[in-house]
VMD Tcl script that draws the C-alpha trace (Angstrom):
set ca {
  {8.25 -8.36 6.93}
  {8.82 -4.61 7.32}
  {5.92 -2.67 6.47}
  {5.20 1.16 6.49}
  {1.82 2.38 6.72}
  {0.68 5.89 5.99}
  {-3.07 7.51 6.55}
  {-4.81 10.50 6.14}
  {-7.54 11.36 9.24}
  {-10.45 9.47 7.33}
  {-7.73 6.42 7.09}
  {-6.72 6.65 10.42}
  {-9.57 4.46 12.51}
  {-8.83 1.81 9.83}
  {-5.08 2.30 10.16}
  {-4.84 1.63 14.18}
  {-6.77 -1.37 13.36}
  {-4.14 -2.66 10.70}
  {-1.00 -1.54 12.53}
  {-2.12 -3.39 15.65}
  {-2.85 -6.51 13.46}
  {0.38 -6.55 11.68}
  {2.20 -6.14 14.88}
  {0.31 -8.98 16.42}
  {1.33 -11.30 13.58}
  {5.00 -10.42 14.32}
  {5.34 -7.74 11.22}
  {7.87 -4.60 12.01}
  {5.40 -1.75 11.13}
  {7.12 1.95 10.34}
  {4.29 3.85 11.28}
  {4.44 7.29 9.25}
  {1.20 8.71 10.39}
  {-0.78 10.67 10.61}
  {-1.45 10.09 14.40}
  {-5.22 10.99 15.07}
  {-8.71 11.86 13.45}
  {-7.86 15.34 12.80}
  {-7.70 16.69 9.46}
  {-4.32 16.65 7.43}
  {-3.07 16.64 3.88}
  {-2.09 13.05 2.71}
  {0.15 13.60 0.21}
  {3.52 14.16 2.24}
  {2.41 11.11 4.62}
  {1.72 8.72 1.77}
  {5.06 9.49 0.07}
  {7.28 8.97 2.75}
  {5.20 5.48 3.07}
  {6.07 4.72 -0.29}
  {9.25 6.05 -0.25}
  {10.26 3.66 2.91}
  {9.75 0.89 0.09}
  {11.54 2.85 -2.69}
  {14.90 3.17 -0.50}
  {14.48 -0.49 0.85}
  {13.24 0.52 4.55}
  {10.49 -1.42 4.22}
  {9.41 -4.49 1.80}
  {5.85 -3.32 1.36}
  {3.53 -0.53 2.26}
  {0.04 0.25 3.13}
  {-1.52 3.92 2.86}
  {-5.25 4.70 3.68}
  {-7.52 7.17 3.03}
  {-11.52 7.81 2.81}
  {-11.25 6.30 -0.99}
  {-7.85 5.21 -1.06}
  {-7.74 6.82 -4.93}
  {-5.61 10.05 -3.81}
  {-3.20 7.64 -1.89}
  {-2.55 5.52 -4.85}
  {-2.15 8.18 -7.02}
  {0.81 10.19 -4.73}
  {2.10 6.22 -4.31}
  {2.38 5.70 -7.94}
  {4.49 8.88 -8.16}
  {7.37 7.57 -6.53}
  {9.60 5.65 -8.60}
  {9.75 2.06 -7.96}
  {6.38 2.04 -6.40}
  {3.44 -0.44 -7.75}
  {0.43 0.81 -5.59}
  {-2.87 -1.10 -6.09}
  {-6.21 0.09 -4.92}
  {-7.93 -2.83 -3.84}
  {-11.44 -2.79 -2.19}
  {-11.84 -6.40 -3.03}
  {-10.08 -10.18 -2.72}
  {-9.95 -10.94 -6.28}
  {-8.33 -7.78 -7.08}
  {-6.18 -7.67 -4.17}
  {-4.62 -10.94 -5.23}
  {-4.18 -10.18 -9.05}
  {-2.63 -7.07 -7.76}
  {0.30 -9.28 -6.22}
  {0.18 -12.16 -8.72}
  {0.05 -10.18 -12.00}
  {1.34 -6.51 -10.93}
  {3.84 -7.29 -8.04}
  {2.08 -4.22 -6.27}
  {4.32 -3.30 -3.44}
  {1.99 -0.56 -2.00}
  {-1.49 -1.30 -0.84}
  {-4.11 1.37 -1.00}
  {-7.50 1.12 0.50}
  {-10.44 3.28 1.44}
  {-11.42 3.36 5.01}
  {-14.46 4.78 4.05}
  {-15.18 1.97 1.40}
  {-13.38 -1.40 2.87}
  {-14.81 -2.40 6.59}
  {-11.98 -3.56 9.36}
  {-12.90 -7.05 8.92}
  {-12.55 -7.02 5.39}
  {-9.49 -4.90 5.12}
  {-7.69 -7.20 7.47}
  {-8.50 -10.09 5.40}
  {-7.34 -7.83 2.12}
  {-4.00 -7.33 3.92}
  {-3.37 -10.80 4.76}
  {-4.36 -12.03 1.37}
  {-1.83 -9.19 0.02}
  {0.86 -10.15 2.02}
  {0.82 -14.07 1.37}
  {0.08 -13.71 -2.39}
  {3.56 -14.79 -4.52}
  {4.31 -12.73 -8.08}
  {3.53 -15.13 -10.50}
  {6.49 -13.72 -12.90}
  {6.76 -15.30 -16.49}
  {5.00 -12.94 -18.81}
  {3.93 -10.30 -15.97}
  {7.86 -9.61 -15.08}
  {8.57 -8.60 -18.61}
  {5.67 -6.49 -18.38}
  {6.75 -4.94 -14.93}
  {10.05 -4.57 -16.46}
  {8.36 -2.28 -19.11}
  {6.76 -0.50 -16.75}
  {10.03 0.27 -15.22}
  {11.36 1.33 -18.26}
  {8.32 3.90 -19.08}
  {9.34 5.20 -15.26}
  {12.80 5.62 -16.29}
  {11.69 7.61 -19.42}
  {9.64 10.26 -17.26}
  {12.80 11.03 -14.91}
}
mol new
graphics top color blue
foreach p $ca { graphics top sphere $p radius 0.5 }
foreach p [lrange $ca 0 end-1] q [lrange $ca 1 end] { graphics top cylinder $p $q radius 0.2 }
display resetview
């Protein structure tokens, strides 16, 4: 799977761990930055990672920051993106099963690397349930179209 990844400076150490993990498992990673722990504004980086999904260059994206909150907000500003902030296994699985989340946001100051790796694996493996949830995704898409 092709996965775009972006982080701010707070998320950078976790990004390094996750990019290595993803590549070891054969995923094609588009690293959108940042490339150090030097302070940086996250909105352009996260938008770039999310746009890679929206325009088809990547199937999914992972965005990281201190809490992951701002990263989730930015990603959800991109048309076609359904970003979920996930800090535990249950919410992570539901983000895929019920919401067909195509962007995973995590807080590097909240989620330890071992748990983050577990969450990424679960998120990538979990299918979308479809059914009644597909109707709701379409309703979200219609709301999004109305906001343009």
